[in-house]
C-alpha positions as CSV (number, residue, x, y, z in Angstrom):
1,X,0.0,0.0,0.0
2,X,1.4,3.3,-1.1
3,X,0.0,5.3,1.7
4,X,2.1,3.7,4.5
5,X,4.6,5.6,6.6
6,X,7.6,3.9,4.8
7,X,6.5,5.6,1.6
8,X,6.9,9.0,3.3
9,X,10.4,8.1,4.6
10,X,11.5,6.8,1.3
11,X,10.1,9.9,-0.5
12,X,11.9,12.1,2.0
13,X,15.1,10.2,1.3
14,X,14.7,10.6,-2.4
15,X,14.1,14.3,-2.0
16,X,17.2,14.6,0.1
17,X,19.3,12.8,-2.4
18,X,17.9,14.3,-5.6
19,X,16.8,17.8,-4.6
20,X,18.9,19.1,-1.8
21,X,22.2,18.4,-3.6
22,X,21.4,21.5,-5.8
23,X,20.7,23.7,-2.7
24,X,23.5,22.9,-0.2
25,X,27.2,23.0,-1.2
26,X,29.6,20.1,-0.4
27,X,32.6,22.4,0.5
28,X,34.2,25.7,-0.2
29,X,37.7,25.5,-1.9
30,X,40.5,27.8,-1.1
31,X,39.5,30.4,-3.6
32,X,36.2,30.9,-2.0
33,X,34.1,28.9,-4.7
34,X,31.4,26.7,-3.4
35,X,31.5,23.2,-4.8
36,X,28.1,21.5,-5.4
37,X,27.4,17.8,-6.1
38,X,26.6,18.2,-9.7
39,X,30.0,19.5,-10.5
40,X,31.5,16.2,-9.7
41,X,30.0,13.3,-11.8
42,X,30.8,10.6,-9.2
43,X,29.0,12.4,-6.5
44,X,26.1,13.2,-8.7
45,X,25.7,9.6,-9.9
46,X,25.8,8.3,-6.3
47,X,23.2,10.8,-5.1
48,X,21.0,10.3,-8.1
49,X,21.4,6.5,-7.9
50,X,20.2,6.7,-4.2
51,X,17.3,8.8,-5.3
52,X,16.3,6.4,-8.0
53,X,16.6,3.4,-5.8
54,X,14.3,5.1,-3.2
55,X,11.7,5.9,-5.9
56,X,11.8,2.3,-7.3
57,X,11.4,1.1,-3.7
58,X,8.3,3.2,-3.2
59,X,6.6,1.7,-6.2
60,X,7.5,-1.9,-5.3
61,X,5.2,-1.9,-2.2
62,X,3.6,-5.3,-3.1
63,X,6.8,-7.0,-2.6
64,X,8.0,-6.1,0.9
65,X,11.0,-8.3,0.8
66,X,12.6,-6.7,-2.2
67,X,11.5,-3.2,-0.9
68,X,13.5,-4.1,2.4
69,X,16.5,-5.3,0.3
70,X,16.5,-2.2,-1.9
71,X,16.4,0.0,1.3
72,X,19.5,-1.9,2.5
73,X,21.3,-1.4,-0.7
74,X,20.4,2.2,-0.6
75,X,21.8,2.4,2.9
76,X,25.0,0.8,1.7
77,X,25.2,3.2,-1.3
78,X,24.8,6.3,1.1
79,X,27.6,4.9,3.4
80,X,29.8,4.6,0.3
81,X,29.0,8.2,-0.5
82,X,29.7,9.2,3.0
83,X,32.9,7.5,2.9
84,X,33.9,9.4,-0.2
85,X,33.2,12.7,1.6
86,X,35.2,11.6,4.7
87,X,38.1,10.6,2.4
88,X,37.9,13.8,0.5
89,X,38.0,15.9,3.7
90,X,40.5,14.0,5.7
91,X,43.0,12.8,3.2
92,X,43.9,16.2,1.9
93,X,46.4,18.2,3.9
94,X,46.2,21.8,4.5
95,X,44.3,24.1,2.2
96,X,44.8,22.0,-0.9
97,X,41.2,21.4,-2.2
98,X,38.8,21.7,0.7
99,X,38.9,24.8,2.7
100,X,35.6,24.8,4.4
101,X,33.1,21.9,4.6
102,X,29.5,22.5,3.7
103,X,26.3,21.0,5.0
104,X,26.0,19.0,1.8
105,X,28.4,16.5,3.3
106,X,25.8,15.6,5.9
107,X,23.1,14.8,3.3
108,X,23.9,11.1,3.2
109,X,23.5,10.9,7.0
110,X,20.0,12.4,6.8
111,X,19.1,10.0,4.0
112,X,20.4,7.0,6.0
113,X,18.2,7.9,8.9
114,X,15.2,8.1,6.7
115,X,16.0,4.8,5.1
116,X,16.5,3.0,8.4
117,X,13.1,4.3,9.6
118,X,11.6,3.2,6.3
119,X,13.1,-0.3,6.6
120,X,11.9,-0.5,10.2
121,X,8.3,0.3,9.1
122,X,8.6,-2.2,6.3
123,X,9.8,-5.0,8.7
124,X,7.0,-4.1,10.9
125,X,4.5,-4.6,8.1
126,X,6.1,-7.9,7.1
127,X,5.9,-9.3,10.6
128,X,2.2,-8.2,10.8
129,X,1.5,-10.1,7.8
130,X,3.4,-13.2,8.9
131,X,1.5,-13.1,12.2
132,X,-1.9,-13.0,10.4
133,X,-0.8,-15.9,8.1
134,X,-0.2,-18.1,11.1
135,X,-3.8,-17.7,12.3
136,X,-5.2,-19.1,9.1
């Protein structure tokens, strides 16, 4: 059913991954220029991949097991994206490339929280259906 709470969480995760990357900057380089995710194709691809996976998961509501698996894959994808951001910000020494971190580096964390809440709701629905099947 598309009106469940996990749909709201998944839609929120898709909105964070697809919409907010154009609003919040990832970092400011030493020249003072703000760097956004669409300027780097790897970051853009990972963000949009996460958004597409969330949207596919929303419309696969009839198969809760695959929806749950897609949620887990999306969490892993966001952890990979977060790992790239941590590597980018910690590996560079001094003022080489990243001068000031932006709030855009925290977007995968917000997306992970929404995806975990969605998976928790999906698991709750699956357990409810299993408990009803036992009564038949």
